C-alpha positions, 0 to 999 in steps of 0.5 A: 571376708573381714567380717567373717575372720573378725567374728571367728576370732572373737568366737575362739577367744570368747571359747578359750576364756570360758574353758580356761578356768575349767582346765586350770582348776580341774581336779583342785579344791581351792578354798577361796574358789569354794567361798566365792562360789557360795557368796558371789550369787548373793552379792551380785543379786544385792548389787543388781537390786542397789543398781535397779533402785538407785535412781528412785526418787521417793519425793517426786512422781509416783514416790517409788510405789511401782518399784515398791510393788515390784520388789515386794512381788519378787520377795512374795513369789520367791517365798511362796514359790522358791523359784528364782526364775519365776520370781524375776519374770513375775516381779518384772511383769508386775512392775511393768503392768504398774508402770504402763497401766496403773501409773501412767 
């Protein structure tokens, strides 16, 4: 019973935190919110790339070849298809094939 109550409380709090910004900022235009909406997606993508590549050692192992191939495939797929989901999935598959099959 305790677990069910805990899950319900967590679900309610999560729902409130998701709905609250829409209720607070409803029908109001804040320049800072619009600016963050324009800038944050790119900033988050850059942070994810830096996070993923932070531990690549170019002086040992396969010298980051798989990572370079993975990042290059994401960029190439995005330039060709302009589909973010396809670029991410395709780049991940190519990277995993490179790590698991080519550079064992």
